[in-house]
PDBQT receptor file of N, H, CA, C and O in Angstrom, charges set to zero:
ATOM      1  N   MET A   1      89.200 220.676 111.447  1.00  0.00    +0.000 N 
ATOM      2  CA  MET A   1      90.435 219.949 111.548  1.00  0.00    +0.000 C 
ATOM      3  C   MET A   1      90.173 218.439 111.510  1.00  0.00    +0.000 C 
ATOM      4  O   MET A   1      90.965 217.682 110.949  1.00  0.00    +0.000 OA
ATOM      5  N   LEU A   2      89.083 218.016 112.096  1.00  0.00    +0.000 N 
ATOM      6  H   LEU A   2      88.440 218.631 112.552  1.00  0.00    +0.000 HD
ATOM      7  CA  LEU A   2      88.741 216.600 112.100  1.00  0.00    +0.000 C 
ATOM      8  C   LEU A   2      88.457 216.107 110.677  1.00  0.00    +0.000 C 
ATOM      9  O   LEU A   2      88.785 214.973 110.326  1.00  0.00    +0.000 OA
ATOM     10  N   LYS A   3      87.850 216.965 109.872  1.00  0.00    +0.000 N 
ATOM     11  H   LYS A   3      87.584 217.886 110.157  1.00  0.00    +0.000 HD
ATOM     12  CA  LYS A   3      87.596 216.594 108.479  1.00  0.00    +0.000 C 
ATOM     13  C   LYS A   3      88.904 216.397 107.726  1.00  0.00    +0.000 C 
ATOM     14  O   LYS A   3      89.030 215.475 106.920  1.00  0.00    +0.000 OA
ATOM     15  N   THR A   4      89.869 217.255 107.987  1.00  0.00    +0.000 N 
ATOM     16  H   THR A   4      89.767 218.004 108.642  1.00  0.00    +0.000 HD
ATOM     17  CA  THR A   4      91.166 217.167 107.315  1.00  0.00    +0.000 C 
ATOM     18  C   THR A   4      91.880 215.875 107.686  1.00  0.00    +0.000 C 
ATOM     19  O   THR A   4      92.424 215.191 106.818  1.00  0.00    +0.000 OA
ATOM     20  N   VAL A   5      91.880 215.543 108.967  1.00  0.00    +0.000 N 
ATOM     21  H   VAL A   5      91.438 216.098 109.671  1.00  0.00    +0.000 HD
ATOM     22  CA  VAL A   5      92.515 214.304 109.418  1.00  0.00    +0.000 C 
ATOM     23  C   VAL A   5      91.800 213.099 108.804  1.00  0.00    +0.000 C 
ATOM     24  O   VAL A   5      92.447 212.135 108.396  1.00  0.00    +0.000 OA
ATOM     25  N   GLY A   6      90.495 213.152 108.741  1.00  0.00    +0.000 N 
ATOM     26  H   GLY A   6      89.969 213.935 109.072  1.00  0.00    +0.000 HD
ATOM     27  CA  GLY A   6      89.730 212.074 108.122  1.00  0.00    +0.000 C 
ATOM     28  C   GLY A   6      90.035 211.929 106.644  1.00  0.00    +0.000 C 
ATOM     29  O   GLY A   6      90.155 210.816 106.132  1.00  0.00    +0.000 OA
ATOM     30  N   ALA A   7      90.159 213.055 105.963  1.00  0.00    +0.000 N 
ATOM     31  H   ALA A   7      90.061 213.959 106.380  1.00  0.00    +0.000 HD
ATOM     32  CA  ALA A   7      90.477 213.017 104.531  1.00  0.00    +0.000 C 
ATOM     33  C   ALA A   7      91.869 212.453 104.296  1.00  0.00    +0.000 C 
ATOM     34  O   ALA A   7      92.075 211.673 103.366  1.00  0.00    +0.000 OA
ATOM     35  N   ILE A   8      92.813 212.835 105.122  1.00  0.00    +0.000 N 
ATOM     36  H   ILE A   8      92.646 213.468 105.878  1.00  0.00    +0.000 HD
ATOM     37  CA  ILE A   8      94.177 212.313 104.971  1.00  0.00    +0.000 C 
ATOM     38  C   ILE A   8      94.200 210.813 105.244  1.00  0.00    +0.000 C 
ATOM     39  O   ILE A   8      94.811 210.055 104.490  1.00  0.00    +0.000 OA
ATOM     40  N   ALA A   9      93.538 210.381 106.315  1.00  0.00    +0.000 N 
ATOM     41  H   ALA A   9      93.041 210.996 106.927  1.00  0.00    +0.000 HD
ATOM     42  CA  ALA A   9      93.502 208.951 106.644  1.00  0.00    +0.000 C 
ATOM     43  C   ALA A   9      92.814 208.163 105.533  1.00  0.00    +0.000 C 
ATOM     44  O   ALA A   9      93.271 207.078 105.173  1.00  0.00    +0.000 OA
ATOM     45  N   GLY A  10      91.739 208.686 104.995  1.00  0.00    +0.000 N 
ATOM     46  H   GLY A  10      91.368 209.567 105.288  1.00  0.00    +0.000 HD
ATOM     47  CA  GLY A  10      91.056 208.029 103.886  1.00  0.00    +0.000 C 
ATOM     48  C   GLY A  10      91.920 207.955 102.644  1.00  0.00    +0.000 C 
ATOM     49  O   GLY A  10      91.930 206.940 101.949  1.00  0.00    +0.000 OA
ATOM     50  N   GLY A  11      92.638 209.018 102.364  1.00  0.00    +0.000 N 
ATOM     51  H   GLY A  11      92.630 209.843 102.929  1.00  0.00    +0.000 HD
ATOM     52  CA  GLY A  11      93.528 209.027 101.209  1.00  0.00    +0.000 C 
ATOM     53  C   GLY A  11      94.654 208.022 101.342  1.00  0.00    +0.000 C 
ATOM     54  O   GLY A  11      95.017 207.357 100.372  1.00  0.00    +0.000 OA
ATOM     55  N   VAL A  12      95.209 207.910 102.541  1.00  0.00    +0.000 N 
ATOM     56  H   VAL A  12      94.914 208.451 103.329  1.00  0.00    +0.000 HD
ATOM     57  CA  VAL A  12      96.267 206.925 102.771  1.00  0.00    +0.000 C 
ATOM     58  C   VAL A  12      95.717 205.517 102.590  1.00  0.00    +0.000 C 
ATOM     59  O   VAL A  12      96.363 204.669 101.974  1.00  0.00    +0.000 OA
ATOM     60  N   PHE A  13      94.522 205.264 103.127  1.00  0.00    +0.000 N 
ATOM     61  H   PHE A  13      93.997 205.952 103.627  1.00  0.00    +0.000 HD
ATOM     62  CA  PHE A  13      93.911 203.943 102.991  1.00  0.00    +0.000 C 
ATOM     63  C   PHE A  13      93.638 203.608 101.529  1.00  0.00    +0.000 C 
ATOM     64  O   PHE A  13      93.966 202.513 101.073  1.00  0.00    +0.000 OA
ATOM     65  N   VAL A  14      93.049 204.529 100.802  1.00  0.00    +0.000 N 
ATOM     66  H   VAL A  14      92.783 205.419 101.173  1.00  0.00    +0.000 HD
ATOM     67  CA  VAL A  14      92.740 204.288  99.388  1.00  0.00    +0.000 C 
ATOM     68  C   VAL A  14      94.032 204.095  98.590  1.00  0.00    +0.000 C 
ATOM     69  O   VAL A  14      94.105 203.221  97.726  1.00  0.00    +0.000 OA
ATOM     70  N   GLY A  15      95.042 204.904  98.877  1.00  0.00    +0.000 N 
ATOM     71  H   GLY A  15      94.983 205.614  99.579  1.00  0.00    +0.000 HD
ATOM     72  CA  GLY A  15      96.320 204.759  98.185  1.00  0.00    +0.000 C 
ATOM     73  C   GLY A  15      96.956 203.402  98.429  1.00  0.00    +0.000 C 
ATOM     74  O   GLY A  15      97.472 202.776  97.503  1.00  0.00    +0.000 OA
ATOM     75  N   ALA A  16      96.921 202.946  99.677  1.00  0.00    +0.000 N 
ATOM     76  H   ALA A  16      96.502 203.454 100.429  1.00  0.00    +0.000 HD
ATOM     77  CA  ALA A  16      97.483 201.633 100.002  1.00  0.00    +0.000 C 
ATOM     78  C   ALA A  16      96.697 200.522  99.317  1.00  0.00    +0.000 C 
ATOM     79  O   ALA A  16      97.280 199.548  98.840  1.00  0.00    +0.000 OA
ATOM     80  N   LEU A  17      95.394 200.661  99.269  1.00  0.00    +0.000 N 
ATOM     81  H   LEU A  17      94.920 201.452  99.656  1.00  0.00    +0.000 HD
ATOM     82  CA  LEU A  17      94.558 199.665  98.606  1.00  0.00    +0.000 C 
ATOM     83  C   LEU A  17      94.864 199.592  97.110  1.00  0.00    +0.000 C 
ATOM     84  O   LEU A  17      94.981 198.503  96.548  1.00  0.00    +0.000 OA
ATOM     85  N   VAL A  18      94.989 200.734  96.481  1.00  0.00    +0.000 N 
ATOM     86  H   VAL A  18      94.894 201.619  96.937  1.00  0.00    +0.000 HD
ATOM     87  CA  VAL A  18      95.306 200.774  95.050  1.00  0.00    +0.000 C 
ATOM     88  C   VAL A  18      96.683 200.169  94.788  1.00  0.00    +0.000 C 
ATOM     89  O   VAL A  18      96.858 199.432  93.817  1.00  0.00    +0.000 OA
ATOM     90  N   MET A  19      97.658 200.471  95.639  1.00  0.00    +0.000 N 
ATOM     91  H   MET A  19      97.516 201.070  96.427  1.00  0.00    +0.000 HD
ATOM     92  CA  MET A  19      98.996 199.908  95.460  1.00  0.00    +0.000 C 
ATOM     93  C   MET A  19      98.969 198.382  95.586  1.00  0.00    +0.000 C 
ATOM     94  O   MET A  19      99.664 197.690  94.841  1.00  0.00    +0.000 OA
ATOM     95  N   GLU A  20      98.186 197.860  96.506  1.00  0.00    +0.000 N 
ATOM     96  H   GLU A  20      97.622 198.422  97.111  1.00  0.00    +0.000 HD
ATOM     97  CA  GLU A  20      98.079 196.402  96.655  1.00  0.00    +0.000 C 
ATOM     98  C   GLU A  20      97.437 195.773  95.424  1.00  0.00    +0.000 C 
ATOM     99  O   GLU A  20      97.873 194.717  94.966  1.00  0.00    +0.000 OA
ATOM    100  N   ILE A  21      96.409 196.413  94.890  1.00  0.00    +0.000 N 
ATOM    101  H   ILE A  21      96.055 197.271  95.261  1.00  0.00    +0.000 HD
ATOM    102  CA  ILE A  21      95.753 195.883  93.692  1.00  0.00    +0.000 C 
ATOM    103  C   ILE A  21      96.712 195.891  92.512  1.00  0.00    +0.000 C 
ATOM    104  O   ILE A  21      96.803 194.910  91.775  1.00  0.00    +0.000 OA
ATOM    105  N   VAL A  22      97.427 196.996  92.333  1.00  0.00    +0.000 N 
ATOM    106  H   VAL A  22      97.353 197.793  92.932  1.00  0.00    +0.000 HD
ATOM    107  CA  VAL A  22      98.386 197.082  91.225  1.00  0.00    +0.000 C 
ATOM    108  C   VAL A  22      99.503 196.066  91.416  1.00  0.00    +0.000 C 
ATOM    109  O   VAL A  22      99.945 195.437  90.455  1.00  0.00    +0.000 OA
ATOM    110  N   ARG A  23      99.957 195.904  92.652  1.00  0.00    +0.000 N 
ATOM    111  H   ARG A  23      99.597 196.415  93.433  1.00  0.00    +0.000 HD
ATOM    112  CA  ARG A  23     101.048 194.966  92.924  1.00  0.00    +0.000 C 
ATOM    113  C   ARG A  23     100.649 193.531  92.625  1.00  0.00    +0.000 C 
ATOM    114  O   ARG A  23     101.465 192.755  92.127  1.00  0.00    +0.000 OA
ATOM    115  N   THR A  24      99.410 193.165  92.920  1.00  0.00    +0.000 N 
ATOM    116  H   THR A  24      98.747 193.795  93.324  1.00  0.00    +0.000 HD
ATOM    117  CA  THR A  24      98.970 191.796  92.656  1.00  0.00    +0.000 C 
ATOM    118  C   THR A  24      98.660 191.574  91.182  1.00  0.00    +0.000 C 
ATOM    119  O   THR A  24      98.866 190.471  90.675  1.00  0.00    +0.000 OA
ATOM    120  N   LYS A  25      98.174 192.584  90.487  1.00  0.00    +0.000 N 
ATOM    121  H   LYS A  25      98.006 193.480  90.898  1.00  0.00    +0.000 HD
ATOM    122  CA  LYS A  25      97.822 192.431  89.070  1.00  0.00    +0.000 C 
ATOM    123  C   LYS A  25      99.049 192.531  88.167  1.00  0.00    +0.000 C 
ATOM    124  O   LYS A  25      99.145 191.799  87.183  1.00  0.00    +0.000 OA
ATOM    125  N   CYS A  26      99.981 193.418  88.481  1.00  0.00    +0.000 N 
ATOM    126  H   CYS A  26      99.903 194.013  89.281  1.00  0.00    +0.000 HD
ATOM    127  CA  CYS A  26     101.150 193.666  87.631  1.00  0.00    +0.000 C 
ATOM    128  C   CYS A  26     102.426 193.707  88.486  1.00  0.00    +0.000 C 
ATOM    129  O   CYS A  26     102.971 194.787  88.710  1.00  0.00    +0.000 OA
ATOM    130  N   PRO A  27     102.908 192.567  88.963  1.00  0.00    +0.000 N 
ATOM    131  CA  PRO A  27     104.073 192.589  89.846  1.00  0.00    +0.000 C 
ATOM    132  C   PRO A  27     105.351 193.058  89.147  1.00  0.00    +0.000 C 
ATOM    133  O   PRO A  27     106.205 193.678  89.780  1.00  0.00    +0.000 OA
ATOM    134  N   ASP A  28     105.493 192.771  87.848  1.00  0.00    +0.000 N 
ATOM    135  H   ASP A  28     104.800 192.267  87.333  1.00  0.00    +0.000 HD
ATOM    136  CA  ASP A  28     106.698 193.211  87.143  1.00  0.00    +0.000 C 
ATOM    137  C   ASP A  28     106.735 194.725  86.984  1.00  0.00    +0.000 C 
ATOM    138  O   ASP A  28     107.814 195.318  86.988  1.00  0.00    +0.000 OA
ATOM    139  N   THR A  29     105.589 195.352  86.845  1.00  0.00    +0.000 N 
ATOM    140  H   THR A  29     104.712 194.870  86.842  1.00  0.00    +0.000 HD
ATOM    141  CA  THR A  29     105.533 196.809  86.752  1.00  0.00    +0.000 C 
ATOM    142  C   THR A  29     106.004 197.446  88.049  1.00  0.00    +0.000 C 
ATOM    143  O   THR A  29     106.740 198.432  88.036  1.00  0.00    +0.000 OA
ATOM    144  N   MET A  30     105.576 196.876  89.166  1.00  0.00    +0.000 N 
ATOM    145  H   MET A  30     104.978 196.074  89.177  1.00  0.00    +0.000 HD
ATOM    146  CA  MET A  30     105.990 197.416  90.460  1.00  0.00    +0.000 C 
ATOM    147  C   MET A  30     107.484 197.206  90.686  1.00  0.00    +0.000 C 
ATOM    148  O   MET A  30     108.145 198.065  91.268  1.00  0.00    +0.000 OA
ATOM    149  N   ASP A  31     108.024 196.075  90.233  1.00  0.00    +0.000 N 
ATOM    150  H   ASP A  31     107.486 195.377  89.760  1.00  0.00    +0.000 HD
ATOM    151  CA  ASP A  31     109.459 195.839  90.365  1.00  0.00    +0.000 C 
ATOM    152  C   ASP A  31     110.249 196.875  89.578  1.00  0.00    +0.000 C 
ATOM    153  O   ASP A  31     111.262 197.385  90.057  1.00  0.00    +0.000 OA
ATOM    154  N   LYS A  32     109.788 197.184  88.375  1.00  0.00    +0.000 N 
ATOM    155  H   LYS A  32     108.965 196.769  87.986  1.00  0.00    +0.000 HD
ATOM    156  CA  LYS A  32     110.452 198.213  87.566  1.00  0.00    +0.000 C 
ATOM    157  C   LYS A  32     110.349 199.578  88.233  1.00  0.00    +0.000 C 
ATOM    158  O   LYS A  32     111.304 200.355  88.227  1.00  0.00    +0.000 OA
ATOM    159  N   PHE A  33     109.188 199.863  88.807  1.00  0.00    +0.000 N 
ATOM    160  H   PHE A  33     108.412 199.232  88.812  1.00  0.00    +0.000 HD
ATOM    161  CA  PHE A  33     108.988 201.142  89.496  1.00  0.00    +0.000 C 
ATOM    162  C   PHE A  33     109.926 201.258  90.689  1.00  0.00    +0.000 C 
ATOM    163  O   PHE A  33     110.560 202.295  90.885  1.00  0.00    +0.000 OA
ATOM    164  N   TYR A  34     110.018 200.194  91.490  1.00  0.00    +0.000 N 
ATOM    165  H   TYR A  34     109.503 199.351  91.331  1.00  0.00    +0.000 HD
ATOM    166  CA  TYR A  34     110.896 200.218  92.660  1.00  0.00    +0.000 C 
ATOM    167  C   TYR A  34     112.357 200.344  92.244  1.00  0.00    +0.000 C 
ATOM    168  O   TYR A  34     113.131 201.017  92.925  1.00  0.00    +0.000 OA
ATOM    169  N   ALA A  35     112.748 199.708  91.139  1.00  0.00    +0.000 N 
ATOM    170  H   ALA A  35     112.119 199.162  90.586  1.00  0.00    +0.000 HD
ATOM    171  CA  ALA A  35     114.123 199.819  90.651  1.00  0.00    +0.000 C 
ATOM    172  C   ALA A  35     114.436 201.249  90.220  1.00  0.00    +0.000 C 
ATOM    173  O   ALA A  35     115.504 201.774  90.534  1.00  0.00    +0.000 OA
ATOM    174  N   LYS A  36     113.513 201.875  89.506  1.00  0.00    +0.000 N 
ATOM    175  H   LYS A  36     112.645 201.449  89.251  1.00  0.00    +0.000 HD
ATOM    176  CA  LYS A  36     113.716 203.262  89.082  1.00  0.00    +0.000 C 
ATOM    177  C   LYS A  36     113.759 204.200  90.278  1.00  0.00    +0.000 C 
ATOM    178  O   LYS A  36     114.570 205.125  90.326  1.00  0.00    +0.000 OA
ATOM    179  N   LEU A  37     112.880 203.954  91.243  1.00  0.00    +0.000 N 
ATOM    180  H   LEU A  37     112.221 203.203  91.204  1.00  0.00    +0.000 HD
ATOM    181  CA  LEU A  37     112.856 204.781  92.442  1.00  0.00    +0.000 C 
ATOM    182  C   LEU A  37     114.155 204.637  93.228  1.00  0.00    +0.000 C 
ATOM    183  O   LEU A  37     114.672 205.623  93.754  1.00  0.00    +0.000 OA
ATOM    184  N   GLY A  38     114.686 203.425  93.312  1.00  0.00    +0.000 N 
ATOM    185  H   GLY A  38     114.266 202.624  92.885  1.00  0.00    +0.000 HD
ATOM    186  CA  GLY A  38     115.941 203.193  94.009  1.00  0.00    +0.000 C 
ATOM    187  C   GLY A  38     117.109 203.881  93.330  1.00  0.00    +0.000 C 
ATOM    188  O   GLY A  38     117.953 204.475  94.001  1.00  0.00    +0.000 OA
ATOM    189  N   SER A  39     117.170 203.809  92.005  1.00  0.00    +0.000 N 
ATOM    190  H   SER A  39     116.484 203.326  91.460  1.00  0.00    +0.000 HD
ATOM    191  CA  SER A  39     118.268 204.459  91.290  1.00  0.00    +0.000 C 
ATOM    192  C   SER A  39     118.150 205.977  91.382  1.00  0.00    +0.000 C 
ATOM    193  O   SER A  39     119.163 206.674  91.447  1.00  0.00    +0.000 OA
ATOM    194  N   LEU A  40     116.930 206.489  91.388  1.00  0.00    +0.000 N 
ATOM    195  H   LEU A  40     116.108 205.923  91.336  1.00  0.00    +0.000 HD
ATOM    196  CA  LEU A  40     116.738 207.929  91.526  1.00  0.00    +0.000 C 
ATOM    197  C   LEU A  40     117.192 208.410  92.900  1.00  0.00    +0.000 C 
ATOM    198  O   LEU A  40     117.870 209.432  93.013  1.00  0.00    +0.000 OA
ATOM    199  N   SER A  41     116.820 207.676  93.938  1.00  0.00    +0.000 N 
ATOM    200  H   SER A  41     116.270 206.846  93.846  1.00  0.00    +0.000 HD
ATOM    201  CA  SER A  41     117.219 208.089  95.284  1.00  0.00    +0.000 C 
ATOM    202  C   SER A  41     118.733 207.985  95.460  1.00  0.00    +0.000 C 
ATOM    203  O   SER A  41     119.326 208.810  96.155  1.00  0.00    +0.000 OA
ATOM    204  N   THR A  42     119.367 206.989  94.845  1.00  0.00    +0.000 N 
ATOM    205  H   THR A  42     118.885 206.319  94.280  1.00  0.00    +0.000 HD
ATOM    206  CA  THR A  42     120.821 206.864  94.908  1.00  0.00    +0.000 C 
ATOM    207  C   THR A  42     121.489 208.043  94.203  1.00  0.00    +0.000 C 
ATOM    208  O   THR A  42     122.488 208.575  94.687  1.00  0.00    +0.000 OA
ATOM    209  N   ALA A  43     120.937 208.449  93.062  1.00  0.00    +0.000 N 
ATOM    210  H   ALA A  43     120.126 208.016  92.669  1.00  0.00    +0.000 HD
ATOM    211  CA  ALA A  43     121.503 209.586  92.332  1.00  0.00    +0.000 C 
ATOM    212  C   ALA A  43     121.344 210.883  93.119  1.00  0.00    +0.000 C 
ATOM    213  O   ALA A  43     122.259 211.706  93.151  1.00  0.00    +0.000 OA
ATOM    214  N   ILE A  44     120.202 211.067  93.745  1.00  0.00    +0.000 N 
ATOM    215  H   ILE A  44     119.459 210.398  93.719  1.00  0.00    +0.000 HD
ATOM    216  CA  ILE A  44     119.975 212.274  94.543  1.00  0.00    +0.000 C 
ATOM    217  C   ILE A  44     120.925 212.307  95.731  1.00  0.00    +0.000 C 
ATOM    218  O   ILE A  44     121.504 213.348  96.037  1.00  0.00    +0.000 OA
ATOM    219  N   LYS A  45     121.086 211.172  96.398  1.00  0.00    +0.000 N 
ATOM    220  H   LYS A  45     120.615 210.325  96.149  1.00  0.00    +0.000 HD
ATOM    221  CA  LYS A  45     121.995 211.101  97.542  1.00  0.00    +0.000 C 
ATOM    222  C   LYS A  45     123.424 211.384  97.104  1.00  0.00    +0.000 C 
ATOM    223  O   LYS A  45     124.141 212.122  97.779  1.00  0.00    +0.000 OA
ATOM    224  N   GLY A  46     123.848 210.806  95.980  1.00  0.00    +0.000 N 
ATOM    225  H   GLY A  46     123.265 210.207  95.431  1.00  0.00    +0.000 HD
ATOM    226  CA  GLY A  46     125.198 211.043  95.472  1.00  0.00    +0.000 C 
ATOM    227  C   GLY A  46     125.428 212.503  95.129  1.00  0.00    +0.000 C 
ATOM    228  O   GLY A  46     126.488 213.053  95.430  1.00  0.00    +0.000 OA
ATOM    229  N   GLY A  47     124.454 213.129  94.508  1.00  0.00    +0.000 N 
ATOM    230  H   GLY A  47     123.594 212.683  94.264  1.00  0.00    +0.000 HD
ATOM    231  CA  GLY A  47     124.568 214.549  94.171  1.00  0.00    +0.000 C 
ATOM    232  C   GLY A  47     124.652 215.415  95.408  1.00  0.00    +0.000 C 
ATOM    233  O   GLY A  47     125.427 216.370  95.450  1.00  0.00    +0.000 OA
ATOM    234  N   PHE A  48     123.858 215.089  96.417  1.00  0.00    +0.000 N 
ATOM    235  H   PHE A  48     123.228 214.313  96.383  1.00  0.00    +0.000 HD
ATOM    236  CA  PHE A  48     123.906 215.852  97.658  1.00  0.00    +0.000 C 
ATOM    237  C   PHE A  48     125.262 215.714  98.329  1.00  0.00    +0.000 C 
ATOM    238  O   PHE A  48     125.855 216.708  98.748  1.00  0.00    +0.000 OA
ATOM    239  N   LEU A  49     125.754 214.486  98.432  1.00  0.00    +0.000 N 
ATOM    240  H   LEU A  49     125.273 213.679  98.091  1.00  0.00    +0.000 HD
ATOM    241  CA  LEU A  49     127.048 214.280  99.088  1.00  0.00    +0.000 C 
ATOM    242  C   LEU A  49     128.183 214.951  98.324  1.00  0.00    +0.000 C 
ATOM    243  O   LEU A  49     129.100 215.498  98.936  1.00  0.00    +0.000 OA
ATOM    244  N   GLU A  50     128.133 214.915  97.005  1.00  0.00    +0.000 N 
ATOM    245  H   GLU A  50     127.388 214.470  96.508  1.00  0.00    +0.000 HD
ATOM    246  CA  GLU A  50     129.158 215.568  96.196  1.00  0.00    +0.000 C 
ATOM    247  C   GLU A  50     129.138 217.082  96.427  1.00  0.00    +0.000 C 
ATOM    248  O   GLU A  50     130.190 217.702  96.581  1.00  0.00    +0.000 OA
ATOM    249  N   GLY A  51     127.957 217.665  96.450  1.00  0.00    +0.000 N 
ATOM    250  H   GLY A  51     127.102 217.161  96.325  1.00  0.00    +0.000 HD
ATOM    251  CA  GLY A  51     127.850 219.102  96.713  1.00  0.00    +0.000 C 
ATOM    252  C   GLY A  51     128.273 219.459  98.120  1.00  0.00    +0.000 C 
ATOM    253  O   GLY A  51     128.890 220.501  98.344  1.00  0.00    +0.000 OA
ATOM    254  N   TYR A  52     127.944 218.605  99.063  1.00  0.00    +0.000 N 
ATOM    255  H   TYR A  52     127.443 217.759  98.881  1.00  0.00    +0.000 HD
ATOM    256  CA  TYR A  52     128.303 218.855 100.459  1.00  0.00    +0.000 C 
ATOM    257  C   TYR A  52     129.814 218.799 100.631  1.00  0.00    +0.000 C 
ATOM    258  O   TYR A  52     130.390 219.631 101.331  1.00  0.00    +0.000 OA
ATOM    259  N   ARG A  53     130.448 217.839 100.008  1.00  0.00    +0.000 N 
ATOM    260  H   ARG A  53     129.980 217.162  99.439  1.00  0.00    +0.000 HD
ATOM    261  CA  ARG A  53     131.905 217.706 100.125  1.00  0.00    +0.000 C 
ATOM    262  C   ARG A  53     132.644 218.805  99.373  1.00  0.00    +0.000 C 
ATOM    263  O   ARG A  53     133.749 219.185  99.762  1.00  0.00    +0.000 OA
ATOM    264  N   SER A  54     132.049 219.315  98.307  1.00  0.00    +0.000 N 
ATOM    265  H   SER A  54     131.152 219.006  97.992  1.00  0.00    +0.000 HD
ATOM    266  CA  SER A  54     132.727 220.337  97.511  1.00  0.00    +0.000 C 
ATOM    267  C   SER A  54     132.701 221.709  98.175  1.00  0.00    +0.000 C 
ATOM    268  O   SER A  54     133.422 222.614  97.756  1.00  0.00    +0.000 OA
ATOM    269  N   THR A  55     131.882 221.869  99.202  1.00  0.00    +0.000 N 
ATOM    270  H   THR A  55     131.296 221.134  99.543  1.00  0.00    +0.000 HD
ATOM    271  CA  THR A  55     131.849 223.166  99.869  1.00  0.00    +0.000 C 
ATOM    272  C   THR A  55     133.127 223.422 100.640  1.00  0.00    +0.000 C 
ATOM    273  O   THR A  55     133.512 224.575 100.838  1.00  0.00    +0.000 OA
ATOM    274  N   GLY A  56     133.781 222.378 101.072  1.00  0.00    +0.000 N 
ATOM    275  H   GLY A  56     133.469 221.442 100.912  1.00  0.00    +0.000 HD
ATOM    276  CA  GLY A  56     135.060 222.532 101.753  1.00  0.00    +0.000 C 
ATOM    277  C   GLY A  56     134.905 223.122 103.137  1.00  0.00    +0.000 C 
ATOM    278  O   GLY A  56     133.808 223.190 103.693  1.00  0.00    +0.000 OA
ATOM    279  N   LYS A  57     136.015 223.538 103.669  1.00  0.00    +0.000 N 
ATOM    280  H   LYS A  57     136.906 223.482 103.218  1.00  0.00    +0.000 HD
ATOM    281  CA  LYS A  57     136.024 224.128 105.002  1.00  0.00    +0.000 C 
ATOM    282  C   LYS A  57     135.604 225.593 104.913  1.00  0.00    +0.000 C 
ATOM    283  O   LYS A  57     135.766 226.225 103.869  1.00  0.00    +0.000 OA
ATOM    284  N   PRO A  58     135.064 226.133 106.009  1.00  0.00    +0.000 N 
ATOM    285  CA  PRO A  58     134.696 227.551 105.985  1.00  0.00    +0.000 C 
ATOM    286  C   PRO A  58     135.944 228.432 105.873  1.00  0.00    +0.000 C 
ATOM    287  O   PRO A  58     137.016 228.085 106.369  1.00  0.00    +0.000 OA
ATOM    288  N   SER A  59     135.781 229.550 105.227  1.00  0.00    +0.000 N 
ATOM    289  H   SER A  59     134.911 229.832 104.824  1.00  0.00    +0.000 HD
ATOM    290  CA  SER A  59     136.919 230.446 105.064  1.00  0.00    +0.000 C 
ATOM    291  C   SER A  59     137.280 231.101 106.391  1.00  0.00    +0.000 C 
ATOM    292  O   SER A  59     136.470 231.133 107.317  1.00  0.00    +0.000 OA
ATOM    293  N   GLU A  60     138.491 231.619 106.475  1.00  0.00    +0.000 N 
ATOM    294  H   GLU A  60     139.149 231.593 105.722  1.00  0.00    +0.000 HD
ATOM    295  CA  GLU A  60     138.945 232.222 107.724  1.00  0.00    +0.000 C 
ATOM    296  C   GLU A  60     138.153 233.483 108.054  1.00  0.00    +0.000 C 
ATOM    297  O   GLU A  60     137.985 233.814 109.228  1.00  0.00    +0.000 OA
ATOM    298  N   SER A  61     137.670 234.183 107.048  1.00  0.00    +0.000 N 
ATOM    299  H   SER A  61     137.807 233.914 106.095  1.00  0.00    +0.000 HD
ATOM    300  CA  SER A  61     136.911 235.396 107.310  1.00  0.00    +0.000 C 
ATOM    301  C   SER A  61     135.554 235.082 107.940  1.00  0.00    +0.000 C 
ATOM    302  O   SER A  61     134.954 235.943 108.583  1.00  0.00    +0.000 OA
ATOM    303  N   ALA A  62     135.073 233.853 107.756  1.00  0.00    +0.000 N 
ATOM    304  H   ALA A  62     135.561 233.154 107.233  1.00  0.00    +0.000 HD
ATOM    305  CA  ALA A  62     133.789 233.479 108.322  1.00  0.00    +0.000 C 
ATOM    306  C   ALA A  62     133.895 233.042 109.773  1.00  0.00    +0.000 C 
ATOM    307  O   ALA A  62     132.886 232.955 110.473  1.00  0.00    +0.000 OA
ATOM    308  N   GLU A  63     135.102 232.768 110.227  1.00  0.00    +0.000 N 
ATOM    309  H   GLU A  63     135.922 232.839 109.659  1.00  0.00    +0.000 HD
ATOM    310  CA  GLU A  63     135.280 232.345 111.602  1.00  0.00    +0.000 C 
ATOM    311  C   GLU A  63     135.118 233.496 112.556  1.00  0.00    +0.000 C 
ATOM    312  O   GLU A  63     135.460 234.633 112.233  1.00  0.00    +0.000 OA
ATOM    313  N   VAL A  64     134.601 233.212 113.722  1.00  0.00    +0.000 N 
ATOM    314  H   VAL A  64     134.323 232.288 113.985  1.00  0.00    +0.000 HD
ATOM    315  CA  VAL A  64     134.415 234.227 114.741  1.00  0.00    +0.000 C 
ATOM    316  C   VAL A  64     135.671 234.271 115.603  1.00  0.00    +0.000 C 
ATOM    317  O   VAL A  64     136.126 233.243 116.106  1.00  0.00    +0.000 OA
ATOM    318  N   THR A  65     136.225 235.464 115.769  1.00  0.00    +0.000 N 
ATOM    319  H   THR A  65     135.856 236.299 115.361  1.00  0.00    +0.000 HD
ATOM    320  CA  THR A  65     137.417 235.590 116.628  1.00  0.00    +0.000 C 
ATOM    321  C   THR A  65     136.995 236.136 117.970  1.00  0.00    +0.000 C 
ATOM    322  O   THR A  65     136.162 237.037 118.063  1.00  0.00    +0.000 OA
ATOM    323  N   ALA A  66     137.577 235.582 118.996  1.00  0.00    +0.000 N 
ATOM    324  H   ALA A  66     138.254 234.850 118.921  1.00  0.00    +0.000 HD
ATOM    325  CA  ALA A  66     137.211 236.017 120.346  1.00  0.00    +0.000 C 
ATOM    326  C   ALA A  66     138.190 237.043 120.882  1.00  0.00    +0.000 C 
ATOM    327  O   ALA A  66     138.033 237.517 122.007  1.00  0.00    +0.000 OA
TER     328      ALA A  66
């Protein structure tokens, strides 16, 4: 288990280091990436909310009668 935690921590560190290098070398690429990521998350959120609202109220047969 200690090896797994070490591998995860190392992967996070290496990933953060690579992101910093890419961000400093190509800042416009990262801006485009963040813009695409933002629009994707907005679309996913909108789709979820639309589906959630379209479910409507539960039917009367689904209600529990006492």
